[in-house]
C-alpha positions as a Markdown table, in Angstrom:
| # | Residue | x | y | z |
|---|---|---|---|---|
| 1 | Unk | -74.0 | 11.4 | -25.3 |
| 2 | Unk | -73.6 | 7.6 | -25.1 |
| 3 | Unk | -75.8 | 4.9 | -23.4 |
| 4 | Unk | -76.2 | 1.5 | -23.8 |
| 5 | Unk | -79.6 | 0.0 | -25.0 |
| 6 | Unk | -80.1 | -3.8 | -24.3 |
| 7 | Unk | -81.0 | -5.8 | -27.2 |
| 8 | Unk | -84.2 | -7.8 | -27.6 |
| 9 | Unk | -81.9 | -10.8 | -28.4 |
| 10 | Unk | -78.3 | -11.7 | -28.6 |
| 11 | Unk | -76.6 | -10.3 | -31.6 |
| 12 | Unk | -74.9 | -13.4 | -33.4 |
| 13 | Unk | -72.9 | -11.3 | -35.6 |
| 14 | Unk | -71.3 | -9.9 | -32.5 |
| 15 | Unk | -71.0 | -13.3 | -30.9 |
| 16 | Unk | -68.9 | -14.4 | -33.5 |
| 17 | Unk | -66.9 | -11.1 | -34.3 |
| 18 | Unk | -66.1 | -10.4 | -30.7 |
| 19 | Unk | -63.3 | -12.7 | -30.7 |
| 20 | Unk | -61.6 | -11.2 | -34.0 |
| 21 | Unk | -61.9 | -7.9 | -32.8 |
| 22 | Unk | -60.4 | -8.3 | -29.4 |
| 23 | Unk | -57.6 | -10.1 | -31.0 |
| 24 | Unk | -57.1 | -6.8 | -33.6 |
| 25 | Unk | -57.5 | -4.4 | -30.4 |
| 26 | Unk | -55.0 | -6.6 | -28.5 |
| 27 | Unk | -52.6 | -6.3 | -31.5 |
| 28 | Unk | -53.3 | -2.5 | -31.6 |
| 29 | Unk | -52.9 | -1.6 | -28.3 |
| 30 | Unk | -50.1 | -4.2 | -27.5 |
| 31 | Unk | -48.3 | -2.4 | -30.4 |
| 32 | Unk | -48.4 | 0.8 | -28.4 |
| 33 | Unk | -47.2 | -1.0 | -25.6 |
| 34 | Unk | -44.3 | -2.3 | -27.0 |
| 35 | Unk | -43.7 | 1.1 | -29.2 |
| 36 | Unk | -43.7 | 2.9 | -25.2 |
| 37 | Unk | -40.9 | 0.2 | -24.3 |
| 38 | Unk | -38.4 | 1.7 | -27.0 |
| 39 | Unk | -39.4 | -1.5 | -29.3 |
| 40 | Unk | -40.4 | -1.8 | -33.0 |
| 41 | Unk | -44.2 | -2.9 | -32.4 |
| 42 | Unk | -44.3 | -4.0 | -36.0 |
| 43 | Unk | -41.4 | -6.1 | -35.4 |
| 44 | Unk | -42.9 | -7.4 | -31.8 |
| 45 | Unk | -46.4 | -8.6 | -33.4 |
| 46 | Unk | -44.8 | -9.9 | -36.4 |
| 47 | Unk | -42.3 | -12.2 | -33.9 |
| 48 | Unk | -45.3 | -13.4 | -31.7 |
| 49 | Unk | -47.5 | -14.0 | -34.2 |
| 50 | Unk | -46.0 | -15.0 | -37.8 |
| 51 | Unk | -42.2 | -15.8 | -37.2 |
| 52 | Unk | -43.1 | -19.1 | -34.8 |
| 53 | Unk | -45.0 | -20.7 | -37.7 |
| 54 | Unk | -43.4 | -19.2 | -41.0 |
| 55 | Unk | -40.0 | -18.2 | -40.5 |
| 56 | Unk | -37.4 | -20.8 | -41.8 |
| 57 | Unk | -35.2 | -19.4 | -39.0 |
| 58 | Unk | -37.6 | -20.1 | -36.2 |
| 59 | Unk | -40.2 | -22.4 | -37.3 |
| 60 | Unk | -38.6 | -25.8 | -37.1 |
| 61 | Unk | -38.5 | -25.2 | -33.2 |
| 62 | Unk | -41.4 | -23.6 | -32.7 |
| 63 | Unk | -44.2 | -25.5 | -34.7 |
| 64 | Unk | -43.9 | -28.7 | -32.5 |
| 65 | Unk | -43.9 | -26.3 | -29.5 |
| 66 | Unk | -47.3 | -25.1 | -30.2 |
| 67 | Unk | -48.9 | -28.4 | -29.3 |
| 68 | Unk | -46.7 | -28.7 | -26.5 |
| 69 | Unk | -48.2 | -25.2 | -25.0 |
| 70 | Unk | -51.6 | -25.6 | -26.5 |
| 71 | Unk | -52.2 | -29.4 | -25.2 |
| 72 | Unk | -52.7 | -28.1 | -21.3 |
| 73 | Unk | -54.3 | -24.7 | -22.1 |
| 74 | Unk | -57.1 | -26.9 | -23.6 |
| 75 | Unk | -57.6 | -29.6 | -21.5 |
| 76 | Unk | -57.8 | -27.3 | -18.6 |
| 77 | Unk | -60.3 | -24.9 | -20.6 |
| 78 | Unk | -62.7 | -27.3 | -21.4 |
| 79 | Unk | -63.1 | -28.5 | -18.1 |
| 80 | Unk | -63.5 | -24.7 | -16.7 |
| 81 | Unk | -65.9 | -24.1 | -19.9 |
| 82 | Unk | -68.5 | -26.8 | -18.4 |
| 83 | Unk | -68.6 | -25.0 | -14.9 |
| 84 | Unk | -68.8 | -21.2 | -16.7 |
| 85 | Unk | -71.4 | -22.4 | -18.9 |
| 86 | Unk | -73.5 | -23.3 | -15.5 |
| 87 | Unk | -72.6 | -20.1 | -13.9 |
| 88 | Unk | -69.9 | -22.0 | -11.6 |
| 89 | Unk | -66.6 | -20.1 | -11.4 |
| 90 | Unk | -63.4 | -22.3 | -10.8 |
| 91 | Unk | -60.9 | -19.7 | -10.7 |
| 92 | Unk | -58.2 | -22.0 | -9.1 |
| 93 | Unk | -57.3 | -24.6 | -12.0 |
| 94 | Unk | -53.8 | -23.2 | -11.1 |
| 95 | Unk | -53.9 | -25.3 | -7.8 |
| 96 | Unk | -55.5 | -28.3 | -9.1 |
| 97 | Unk | -53.0 | -28.7 | -12.2 |
| 98 | Unk | -50.1 | -28.5 | -9.5 |
| 99 | Unk | -51.5 | -31.3 | -7.0 |
| 100 | Unk | -52.4 | -33.3 | -10.0 |
| 101 | Unk | -49.0 | -33.4 | -11.0 |
| 102 | Unk | -47.6 | -33.8 | -7.5 |
| 103 | Unk | -49.7 | -36.8 | -7.2 |
| 104 | Unk | -48.6 | -38.6 | -10.5 |
| 105 | Unk | -45.4 | -37.8 | -9.7 |
| 106 | Unk | -45.8 | -39.5 | -6.0 |
| 107 | Unk | -46.8 | -42.8 | -8.0 |
| 108 | Unk | -43.9 | -42.3 | -10.3 |
| 109 | Unk | -41.5 | -42.3 | -7.4 |
| 110 | Unk | -43.2 | -44.9 | -5.3 |
| 111 | Unk | -42.3 | -47.1 | -8.2 |
| 112 | Unk | -39.0 | -46.1 | -8.8 |
| 113 | Unk | -36.8 | -47.8 | -10.2 |
| 114 | Unk | -39.2 | -50.6 | -11.5 |
| 115 | Unk | -40.0 | -50.7 | -15.0 |
| 116 | Unk | -43.7 | -51.4 | -15.3 |
| 117 | Unk | -46.1 | -50.8 | -17.8 |
| 118 | Unk | -49.0 | -49.9 | -15.7 |
| 119 | Unk | -47.0 | -46.9 | -14.2 |
| 120 | Unk | -48.1 | -44.5 | -16.4 |
| 121 | Unk | -51.7 | -45.5 | -16.5 |
| 122 | Unk | -51.6 | -45.2 | -13.1 |
| 123 | Unk | -50.2 | -41.6 | -13.0 |
| 124 | Unk | -52.8 | -40.6 | -15.3 |
| 125 | Unk | -55.5 | -41.8 | -13.0 |
| 126 | Unk | -53.4 | -40.1 | -9.8 |
| 127 | Unk | -53.2 | -37.2 | -11.7 |
| 128 | Unk | -56.9 | -36.7 | -12.6 |
| 129 | Unk | -58.0 | -37.9 | -8.9 |
| 130 | Unk | -55.5 | -35.1 | -7.5 |
| 131 | Unk | -57.2 | -32.5 | -9.5 |
| 132 | Unk | -60.5 | -33.8 | -8.7 |
| 133 | Unk | -59.8 | -33.9 | -4.9 |
| 134 | Unk | -58.6 | -30.3 | -5.0 |
| 135 | Unk | -61.5 | -29.1 | -6.5 |
| 136 | Unk | -63.7 | -31.1 | -3.9 |
| 137 | Unk | -62.8 | -28.5 | -1.4 |
| 138 | Unk | -64.5 | -25.5 | -3.0 |
| 139 | Unk | -67.5 | -27.9 | -4.0 |
| 140 | Unk | -67.9 | -28.9 | -0.9 |
| 141 | Unk | -67.8 | -25.7 | 0.9 |
| 142 | Unk | -69.9 | -24.4 | -1.5 |
| 143 | Unk | -72.9 | -27.0 | -1.2 |
| 144 | Unk | -72.6 | -27.5 | 2.6 |
| 145 | Unk | -72.0 | -23.7 | 3.5 |
| 146 | Unk | -72.5 | -21.4 | 0.4 |
| 147 | Unk | -69.1 | -20.2 | 0.6 |
| 148 | Unk | -67.8 | -18.3 | -2.7 |
| 149 | Unk | -66.1 | -20.9 | -4.7 |
| 150 | Unk | -64.3 | -18.0 | -6.5 |
| 151 | Unk | -62.4 | -16.8 | -3.4 |
| 152 | Unk | -62.1 | -20.5 | -2.2 |
| 153 | Unk | -60.7 | -22.2 | -5.4 |
| 154 | Unk | -58.2 | -19.0 | -5.9 |
| 155 | Unk | -57.1 | -19.2 | -2.3 |
| 156 | Unk | -56.2 | -22.9 | -2.7 |
| 157 | Unk | -53.7 | -21.9 | -5.6 |
| 158 | Unk | -51.5 | -20.4 | -3.0 |
| 159 | Unk | -51.7 | -23.5 | -0.8 |
| 160 | Unk | -51.0 | -25.7 | -3.9 |
| 161 | Unk | -47.8 | -23.5 | -4.6 |
| 162 | Unk | -46.5 | -23.8 | -0.9 |
| 163 | Unk | -46.8 | -28.1 | -1.4 |
| 164 | Unk | -45.3 | -27.8 | -5.0 |
| 165 | Unk | -42.1 | -25.8 | -3.0 |
| 166 | Unk | -42.0 | -28.3 | -0.1 |
| 167 | Unk | -42.1 | -31.4 | -2.6 |
| 168 | Unk | -39.5 | -29.9 | -4.8 |
| 169 | Unk | -36.8 | -29.1 | -1.8 |
| 170 | Unk | -38.0 | -31.9 | 0.8 |
| 171 | Unk | -40.1 | -34.8 | 0.5 |
| 172 | Unk | -39.5 | -35.2 | -3.2 |
| 173 | Unk | -36.2 | -33.6 | -4.0 |
| 174 | Unk | -34.0 | -36.0 | -6.1 |
| 175 | Unk | -31.6 | -37.5 | -3.7 |
| 176 | Unk | -28.8 | -38.0 | -6.3 |
| 177 | Unk | -29.4 | -34.1 | -7.2 |
| 178 | Unk | -26.4 | -32.9 | -5.2 |
| 179 | Unk | -29.0 | -31.0 | -3.0 |
| 180 | Unk | -30.6 | -28.9 | -5.7 |
| 181 | Unk | -34.1 | -28.3 | -5.5 |
| 182 | Unk | -36.2 | -30.7 | -8.1 |
| 183 | Unk | -37.5 | -34.2 | -8.0 |
| 184 | Unk | -35.9 | -37.1 | -10.3 |
| 185 | Unk | -36.3 | -36.6 | -14.0 |
| 186 | Unk | -39.2 | -38.5 | -15.3 |
| 187 | Unk | -38.3 | -38.4 | -18.8 |
| 188 | Unk | -35.4 | -40.8 | -18.2 |
| 189 | Unk | -37.6 | -43.9 | -17.2 |
| 190 | Unk | -40.0 | -45.1 | -19.8 |
| 191 | Unk | -42.1 | -46.3 | -17.5 |
| 192 | Unk | -43.0 | -42.8 | -16.3 |
| 193 | Unk | -41.9 | -40.7 | -19.6 |
| 194 | Unk | -44.7 | -38.9 | -21.6 |
| 195 | Unk | -42.6 | -38.2 | -24.6 |
| 196 | Unk | -43.9 | -37.7 | -28.1 |
| 197 | Unk | -45.7 | -40.0 | -29.9 |
| 198 | Unk | -44.8 | -38.7 | -33.7 |
| 199 | Unk | -41.0 | -37.3 | -33.3 |
| 200 | Unk | -40.6 | -33.7 | -34.0 |
| 201 | Unk | -44.2 | -33.0 | -34.0 |
| 202 | Unk | -45.1 | -31.8 | -30.3 |
| 203 | Unk | -47.8 | -34.5 | -30.4 |
| 204 | Unk | -47.8 | -36.4 | -26.9 |
| 205 | Unk | -50.2 | -38.0 | -24.8 |
| 206 | Unk | -51.5 | -34.9 | -23.3 |
| 207 | Unk | -52.3 | -33.5 | -26.8 |
| 208 | Unk | -54.3 | -36.7 | -27.5 |
| 209 | Unk | -56.1 | -36.4 | -24.4 |
| 210 | Unk | -56.8 | -32.7 | -25.1 |
| 211 | Unk | -58.4 | -33.6 | -28.3 |
| 212 | Unk | -60.4 | -36.3 | -26.9 |
| 213 | Unk | -61.6 | -34.0 | -23.9 |
| 214 | Unk | -62.9 | -31.3 | -26.9 |
| 215 | Unk | -65.0 | -34.1 | -28.4 |
| 216 | Unk | -66.3 | -35.4 | -25.2 |
| 217 | Unk | -67.2 | -31.9 | -24.0 |
| 218 | Unk | -68.8 | -31.2 | -27.6 |
| 219 | Unk | -70.9 | -34.4 | -27.4 |
| 220 | Unk | -71.8 | -33.6 | -23.7 |
| 221 | Unk | -73.0 | -30.1 | -24.2 |
| 222 | Unk | -74.8 | -30.9 | -27.8 |
| 223 | Unk | -76.3 | -34.6 | -27.1 |
| 224 | Unk | -76.6 | -35.3 | -23.2 |
| 225 | Unk | -79.3 | -34.2 | -20.7 |
| 226 | Unk | -76.6 | -32.9 | -18.4 |
| 227 | Unk | -75.2 | -30.7 | -21.0 |
| 228 | Unk | -78.7 | -29.4 | -21.6 |
| 229 | Unk | -78.7 | -28.8 | -17.6 |
| 230 | Unk | -75.8 | -26.9 | -17.6 |
| 231 | Unk | -76.6 | -24.4 | -20.2 |
| 232 | Unk | -80.2 | -24.3 | -18.7 |
| 233 | Unk | -78.5 | -23.3 | -15.4 |
| 234 | Unk | -76.2 | -20.9 | -16.7 |
| 235 | Unk | -78.8 | -18.9 | -19.0 |
| 236 | Unk | -81.9 | -19.3 | -17.0 |
| 237 | Unk | -81.2 | -20.7 | -13.0 |
| 238 | Unk | -84.7 | -19.9 | -11.9 |
| 239 | Unk | -86.1 | -22.3 | -14.9 |
| 240 | Unk | -83.6 | -24.8 | -14.2 |
| 241 | Unk | -84.9 | -25.2 | -10.6 |
| 242 | Unk | -88.4 | -25.6 | -12.2 |
| 243 | Unk | -87.2 | -28.4 | -14.4 |
| 244 | Unk | -85.8 | -30.5 | -11.5 |
| 245 | Unk | -82.1 | -29.4 | -11.9 |
| 246 | Unk | -80.1 | -30.0 | -8.7 |
| 247 | Unk | -77.9 | -27.1 | -8.1 |
| 248 | Unk | -75.7 | -29.1 | -5.4 |
| 249 | Unk | -75.1 | -31.8 | -8.1 |
| 250 | Unk | -74.0 | -29.7 | -10.5 |
| 251 | Unk | -71.6 | -27.5 | -8.6 |
| 252 | Unk | -70.1 | -31.0 | -7.6 |
| 253 | Unk | -70.0 | -32.2 | -11.2 |
| 254 | Unk | -68.9 | -29.3 | -12.9 |
| 255 | Unk | -65.8 | -28.6 | -10.3 |
| 256 | Unk | -64.7 | -32.0 | -10.3 |
| 257 | Unk | -64.5 | -32.6 | -14.0 |
| 258 | Unk | -62.8 | -29.2 | -14.1 |
| 259 | Unk | -60.3 | -30.2 | -11.3 |
| 260 | Unk | -59.9 | -34.1 | -13.1 |
| 261 | Unk | -58.7 | -32.4 | -16.3 |
| 262 | Unk | -56.6 | -29.7 | -14.7 |
| 263 | Unk | -55.0 | -32.6 | -12.8 |
| 264 | Unk | -54.5 | -34.9 | -15.9 |
| 265 | Unk | -52.7 | -31.8 | -17.6 |
| 266 | Unk | -50.5 | -31.2 | -14.5 |
| 267 | Unk | -49.7 | -34.9 | -15.0 |
| 268 | Unk | -49.0 | -34.9 | -18.6 |
| 269 | Unk | -46.8 | -31.4 | -18.1 |
| 270 | Unk | -44.7 | -33.0 | -15.3 |
| 271 | Unk | -43.8 | -36.2 | -17.3 |
| 272 | Unk | -43.2 | -34.7 | -20.1 |
| 273 | Unk | -42.0 | -31.0 | -21.0 |
| 274 | Unk | -41.4 | -29.9 | -17.5 |
| 275 | Unk | -39.8 | -33.5 | -17.1 |
| 276 | Unk | -39.7 | -32.9 | -13.0 |
| 277 | Unk | -41.3 | -31.6 | -10.2 |
| 278 | Unk | -39.4 | -28.1 | -9.3 |
| 279 | Unk | -40.3 | -25.2 | -7.8 |
| 280 | Unk | -41.2 | -23.2 | -10.6 |
| 281 | Unk | -43.1 | -25.9 | -12.1 |
| 282 | Unk | -46.4 | -24.1 | -12.6 |
| 283 | Unk | -46.3 | -22.0 | -15.7 |
| 284 | Unk | -49.8 | -20.3 | -15.4 |
| 285 | Unk | -51.5 | -22.9 | -17.5 |
| 286 | Unk | -54.7 | -22.6 | -14.9 |
| 287 | Unk | -55.0 | -18.8 | -15.1 |
| 288 | Unk | -54.4 | -18.7 | -18.9 |
| 289 | Unk | -56.8 | -21.2 | -19.8 |
| 290 | Unk | -59.5 | -18.9 | -18.1 |
| 291 | Unk | -58.7 | -16.6 | -21.0 |
| 292 | Unk | -58.6 | -19.6 | -23.5 |
| 293 | Unk | -62.1 | -20.7 | -22.5 |
| 294 | Unk | -63.8 | -16.9 | -23.0 |
| 295 | Unk | -62.2 | -16.5 | -26.2 |
| 296 | Unk | -63.3 | -19.9 | -27.2 |
| 297 | Unk | -67.0 | -18.5 | -26.3 |
| 298 | Unk | -67.2 | -21.8 | -24.0 |
| 299 | Unk | -67.6 | -23.7 | -27.2 |
| 300 | Unk | -65.2 | -26.9 | -27.3 |
| 301 | Unk | -64.1 | -26.2 | -31.0 |
| 302 | Unk | -63.8 | -22.7 | -30.1 |
| 303 | Unk | -61.6 | -23.6 | -27.1 |
| 304 | Unk | -59.4 | -25.4 | -29.4 |
| 305 | Unk | -58.6 | -22.7 | -31.7 |
| 306 | Unk | -58.2 | -20.3 | -29.0 |
| 307 | Unk | -55.8 | -22.5 | -27.1 |
| 308 | Unk | -53.7 | -22.6 | -30.3 |
| 309 | Unk | -53.8 | -19.0 | -30.3 |
| 310 | Unk | -53.0 | -18.5 | -26.8 |
| 311 | Unk | -50.0 | -20.8 | -27.5 |
| 312 | Unk | -48.7 | -18.9 | -30.0 |
| 313 | Unk | -48.3 | -16.0 | -28.0 |
| 314 | Unk | -46.4 | -18.0 | -25.5 |
| 315 | Unk | -44.2 | -19.2 | -28.2 |
| 316 | Unk | -43.8 | -15.9 | -29.9 |
| 317 | Unk | -43.7 | -14.1 | -26.6 |
| 318 | Unk | -40.7 | -16.0 | -25.5 |
| 319 | Unk | -39.0 | -15.3 | -28.9 |
| 320 | Unk | -39.9 | -11.5 | -28.6 |
| 321 | Unk | -38.3 | -11.5 | -25.1 |
| 322 | Unk | -34.9 | -13.3 | -26.7 |
| 323 | Unk | -34.6 | -11.2 | -29.7 |
| 324 | Unk | -36.1 | -7.7 | -28.9 |
| 325 | Unk | -35.2 | -8.0 | -25.0 |
| 326 | Unk | -39.1 | -7.4 | -24.0 |
| 327 | Unk | -39.9 | -8.0 | -20.5 |
| 328 | Unk | -41.8 | -11.1 | -19.4 |
| 329 | Unk | -44.1 | -8.8 | -17.7 |
| 330 | Unk | -45.0 | -6.8 | -21.0 |
| 331 | Unk | -46.1 | -10.6 | -22.7 |
| 332 | Unk | -48.4 | -11.3 | -19.6 |
| 333 | Unk | -49.8 | -7.6 | -20.0 |
| 334 | Unk | -50.1 | -8.5 | -23.9 |
| 335 | Unk | -52.1 | -11.8 | -22.8 |
| 336 | Unk | -54.1 | -9.9 | -20.3 |
| 337 | Unk | -55.3 | -7.2 | -22.7 |
| 338 | Unk | -56.7 | -10.0 | -24.8 |
| 339 | Unk | -58.9 | -11.0 | -21.9 |
| 340 | Unk | -59.8 | -7.4 | -21.1 |
| 341 | Unk | -61.0 | -6.6 | -24.5 |
| 342 | Unk | -62.7 | -10.0 | -24.9 |
| 343 | Unk | -65.1 | -9.0 | -21.8 |
| 344 | Unk | -65.3 | -5.3 | -23.0 |
| 345 | Unk | -66.5 | -6.0 | -26.6 |
| 346 | Unk | -68.7 | -8.9 | -25.5 |
| 347 | Unk | -71.1 | -6.2 | -23.8 |
| 348 | Unk | -71.9 | -5.7 | -27.6 |
| 349 | Unk | -73.3 | -9.1 | -28.0 |
| 350 | Unk | -76.4 | -8.1 | -25.6 |
| 351 | Unk | -76.2 | -4.2 | -26.0 |
| 352 | Unk | -76.1 | -1.6 | -28.5 |
| 353 | Unk | -74.7 | 1.5 | -28.3 |
| 354 | Unk | -76.7 | 4.7 | -28.3 |
| 355 | Unk | -75.4 | 8.1 | -29.6 |
| 356 | Unk | -77.6 | 10.8 | -28.6 |
| 357 | Unk | -77.3 | 14.7 | -28.5 |
| 358 | Unk | -79.4 | 16.9 | -26.3 |
| 359 | Unk | -83.1 | 17.7 | -28.4 |
| 360 | Unk | -82.2 | 15.3 | -30.8 |
| 361 | Unk | -83.5 | 11.4 | -31.2 |
| 362 | Unk | -81.1 | 8.8 | -30.0 |
| 363 | Unk | -79.0 | 7.2 | -33.1 |
| 364 | Unk | -77.9 | 3.6 | -33.2 |
| 365 | Unk | -74.0 | 2.8 | -33.6 |
C-alpha cells in the first residue's frame, strides 16, 4: 500500500529536483506519445531539444528565434509569479496580452503615417496600460464583490479574442490590404517597429524588457517590503493579516503588475515578430507562461531558464511538425505534460511516499 506522509518541513532537494524530474518524465512519456503516432520518438525528441541549437542545418535560423519566443514568455511569467506567490491566480494573461497589443496598435495607427520618435515609447506605455486596465476588471470584482479571479480573468480572455477578431476585420483593418483581415505592417515604419537591436540574434526591445523584469522582480522579492508581504501572504495568510498586510491592496498590485507586463509583451510582439494585428495574433503565450512560472519555481532566475526551455519546445515543436509531420496538437500535449508532471512531482517536496504491507511497519520511499 502507498500513502503520503507530510514532511516536517519542505524538502530542499526535491524542490530543486522536481523541474528536472518533470522534464525527464515529459521526454519519456512524450516519446511514447510520438511512438503511438507512428513517429520515431528519439528523432522527435532530438528535433525538439537538440537540433534547434546544435544542428548546422537548423541552428542558424533557430537560435535567434529562441530569444524571440522566450521574451514574451519570460515577461508574462515574471508578472504572474508575483501574484502566484501571494495566492492570487491570474489565469487571464492571454487576454491582457491581446488588449495590450491592441492599445499599442491603436497608438501606432493614430500617428500613421507621421514619423515621430515618441511613437514607440507611447506604444509601450499604451500596451502596459491596456494590460493593466484589463487586469483591473478581475481585481476590482475580487476586492469589491469577492468574485473568483481565476474564472473572471479566464473568461475575459474570450472577450479579448472577440475584440481582436473585430479589430483585425473592421476598425483596425488595413485599408490598402485588399479586403484581407489584418492591420498595417508596423515593422515597415521606423516609428512603430520593434526591430532587432543586434542583427541575427533575435534580441529586440521585448527581450531587453524581459531581462529587466527578471532583475526588478528579484530585487522586489528579496529586498523590498512589498516582496516580503507577497511571500508572507502566500505562505501564511493569517500571519500576513496580523502583520498588517492589506489583502485588497495586494490583489490590485499583483493583478495590475502582471497585467501590465502581459500588455507590454503584447505590444512588443505586435510591433515586432507578429508585425500586425491579425485574427490569430495570440499564440498562447499567456497560457504557456503559467507553465514557465511554475517550472521556474516562481523565482525570477528560474523563470528566465524555464522561459528559454519552453521557447525551445516551441521552436523544436515547429521543426518536428515540419520534418516528421507531427500534428500541432501533439506538441501542445507535450507541453501540457510538462506542467502536469511538474505539479505531480511537486507533491514530493511536501510529502514523502510510504510503502506499507499489512502487519508490517511502513517504510519510507
